C-alpha positions in Angstrom: -15.3 25.5 -7.7 -13.8 22.2 -9.0 -15.9 19.2 -9.7 -13.3 17.0 -8.1 -12.4 17.7 -4.5 -9.2 16.1 -3.2 -9.2 15.5 0.5 -5.9 14.6 2.2 -4.0 14.8 5.4 -0.9 16.9 4.9 1.2 14.8 7.4 0.1 11.6 5.6 0.0 12.0 1.9 0.7 15.6 0.8 3.2 14.5 -1.9 0.9 11.9 -3.6 -2.1 14.3 -3.3 -0.1 17.0 -5.0 1.0 14.7 -7.8 -2.5 13.4 -8.3 -3.8 17.0 -8.4 -1.3 17.9 -11.1 -2.2 14.9 -13.2 -5.9 15.5 -12.9 -5.5 19.2 -13.8 -3.5 18.1 -16.9 -6.4 15.9 -17.9 -9.4 17.9 -16.9 -8.2 21.5 -16.5 -7.6 23.5 -13.3 -11.2 24.6 -13.1 -12.3 21.1 -12.4 -10.0 20.2 -9.5 -9.9 21.7 -6.0 -7.4 20.6 -3.4 -6.5 23.1 -0.6 -8.9 24.6 1.9 -6.0 25.4 4.2 -6.0 29.0 2.9 -9.2 29.9 4.7 -8.9 33.5 5.8 -8.6 34.4 9.5 -12.0 35.1 11.1 -13.9 32.7 8.7 -15.7 29.8 10.3 -13.6 26.9 8.8 -16.5 24.5 9.3 -18.8 26.6 7.1 -16.0 27.1 4.5 -15.4 23.4 4.2 -19.1 22.6 3.9 -19.5 25.2 1.2 -16.5 24.0 -0.8 -17.3 20.3 -0.5 -20.9 21.0 -1.2 -20.1 22.4 -4.6 -18.1 19.4 -5.8 -19.4 16.3 -7.7 -17.0 13.8 -6.3 -14.6 13.7 -3.4 -11.3 11.8 -3.5 -10.2 10.8 0.0 -6.5 10.2 -0.3 -5.3 7.8 2.4 -1.7 6.9 3.2 -0.4 4.6 6.0 -1.0 7.2 8.7 -4.4 8.5 7.6 -6.4 6.6 10.2 -4.1 6.9 13.2 -2.6 10.4 12.7 -2.3 12.1 16.1 -2.5 15.7 17.2 -0.1 17.4 19.7 -2.3 16.2 22.5 -1.8 12.6 21.5 -5.4 12.1 20.6 -6.4 10.6 17.2 -7.2 13.5 14.9 -10.0 11.7 13.2 -11.9 11.5 16.5 -12.1 15.3 16.7 -15.3 16.9 15.3 -13.1 19.8 14.2 -10.7 17.7 12.1 -10.6 19.1 8.6 -10.4 15.7 6.9 -13.4 14.4 9.0 -15.4 17.5 8.2 -14.7 17.2 4.4 -15.7 13.5 4.2 -18.6 13.7 6.5 -20.0 16.7 4.5 -19.7 14.7 1.2 -21.3 11.6 2.7 -24.1 13.6 4.3 -24.9 15.3 1.0 -24.7 12.0 -0.9 -21.7 13.2 -2.9 -19.7 10.2 -4.2 -16.6 9.5 -2.1 -13.7 7.5 -3.5 -11.0 6.2 -1.2 -7.7 6.7 -3.0 -5.1 4.4 -1.4 -1.3 5.2 -1.6 1.8 3.7 -0.2 0.1 0.4 0.7 -2.7 1.9 2.7 -6.0 -0.1 3.2 -9.5 1.2 3.4 -10.4 1.4 7.1 -13.1 -0.9 8.6 -16.3 0.6 9.8 -15.6 0.0 13.5 -12.4 2.0 13.1 -14.2 5.1 12.0 -16.3 7.8 13.7 -20.0 7.0 13.2 -20.5 9.7 10.6 -17.7 8.3 8.5 -18.6 4.6 8.6 -20.2 4.6 5.2 -16.7 5.2 3.9 -15.7 1.6 4.7 -18.1 0.3 2.1 -17.0 2.6 -0.8 -15.0 1.0 -3.7 -11.4 2.2 -3.5 -8.7 2.9 -6.0 -5.0 2.2 -5.4 -2.3 4.4 -6.8 1.2 2.8 -6.7 4.5 4.3 -7.5 5.5 1.6 -10.0 2.2 2.0 -12.0 1.3 5.6 -11.2 0.6 6.7 -14.7 -1.6 3.7 -15.6 -3.4 3.9 -12.2 -4.2 7.5 -12.6 -5.5 6.8 -16.1 -7.9 4.3 -14.7 -9.0 6.8 -12.0 -9.4 9.6 -14.5 -11.6 7.4 -16.8 -13.8 6.6 -13.8 -14.1 10.3 -13.0 -15.2 11.4 -16.4 -19.0 10.8 -15.9 -18.9 13.2 -12.9 -17.5 16.0 -15.1 -19.8 15.3 -18.0 -22.8 15.9 -15.7 -21.5 19.3 -14.7 -24.2 21.8 -15.7 -21.8 24.7 -15.8 -18.5 23.5 -17.2 -15.6 25.9 -17.4 -13.7 26.0 -20.6 -10.3 24.3 -20.6 -7.5 26.7 -19.9 -9.8 29.2 -18.2 -8.8 30.5 -14.8 -10.8 28.8 -12.0 -12.7 31.2 -9.8 -11.4 31.6 -6.2 -14.0 30.8 -3.6 -15.0 33.8 -1.5 -14.0 32.1 1.7 -10.4 31.4 0.7 -7.4 33.5 -0.3 -5.5 33.0 -3.5 -2.6 30.6 -3.4 0.6 32.6 -3.3 2.9 32.5 -6.4 6.2 30.5 -6.1 8.6 32.6 -4.1 12.0 33.3 -5.6 13.9 30.6 -3.7 17.4 29.9 -4.8 17.2 27.2 -7.5 20.4 25.4 -6.5 19.2 25.3 -2.8 15.8 23.9 -3.9 17.6 21.3 -6.0 19.7 20.2 -3.0 16.6 19.9 -0.8 15.0 17.7 -3.6 18.1 15.5 -3.7 18.3 15.1 0.1 14.5 14.3 0.3 14.7 11.8 -2.4 17.1 9.7 -0.2 14.1 9.1 2.1 10.9 9.1 -0.1 12.2 8.4 -3.6 11.5 10.2 -6.9 8.3 11.7 -5.7 10.5 14.2 -3.8 10.6 16.3 -6.9 6.8 16.8 -6.9 6.7 17.3 -3.1 9.4 20.0 -3.2 7.9 21.8 -6.2 4.5 22.1 -4.7 5.8 23.1 -1.2 8.0 25.8 -2.7 4.9 27.6 -3.8 3.9 28.1 -0.2 7.3 28.9 1.4 9.1 32.2 1.5 12.4 30.8 3.0 14.5 27.7 2.6 14.1 26.7 6.3 10.3 26.9 5.9 10.6 24.7 2.8 12.7 22.1 4.6 10.3 22.0 7.6 7.3 21.5 5.3 8.7 18.7 3.1 10.1 16.9 6.2 6.6 16.0 7.1 6.7 13.5 4.2 9.4 11.4 6.0 7.8 8.9 8.3 10.6 8.0 10.7 11.5 10.7 13.2 15.2 9.8 13.1 15.3 10.1 9.3 13.3 13.4 9.5 15.9 14.8 11.9 18.8 13.7 9.6 17.1 15.3 6.7 16.6 18.6 8.6 20.3 18.5 9.7 21.4 18.0 6.1 19.3 21.0 5.1 20.9 23.2 7.7 24.4 22.5 6.4 
């Protein structure tokens, strides 16, 4: 289990979270960074799985984009208000166990105020945050990495750099990158970059690891486009 747990909302900041994960792995090693709990096996109580995974980390990074606070489900209700929301469960578990929680702000997001949060998350409003900007990404991540070093130094069972991180019993291994056509993936990257900029390369690269077809890849990365009209244009261009 990684010492650094990255909590994020896929519809809000999947691209930035993936890029951050790659950078932290490059610095600390794969054994010290854990990002996805979305591979929880069918039949497993996801609440228990989240509590177990978060409970083993030494610091939780709560990545927040512009839509983190007000993200809505299919029923129109704010997802953060649901007791079964993954993000809420992750952060509430860390706060309840007094695990340090660092708000990581991307794309101009701001730390929410206490009265905007469910009661069990209100402590989050008083945690010092770190901002990651596109223009200063490398230097911002360096500052964050330096701040995280003490949490890894206190790890009583460090895993050697380059060693394969163990897979938690409650999750399934992440599938290897499917053999998607390289030219098609490059075209998707180019199209997506028109809407979200250079980070599109990171978004598509990580999404390709989870997708077995080009339409599935397009649907997944389209979530990074904020405006519904732009999202529709992007999907139309992918279909050509």
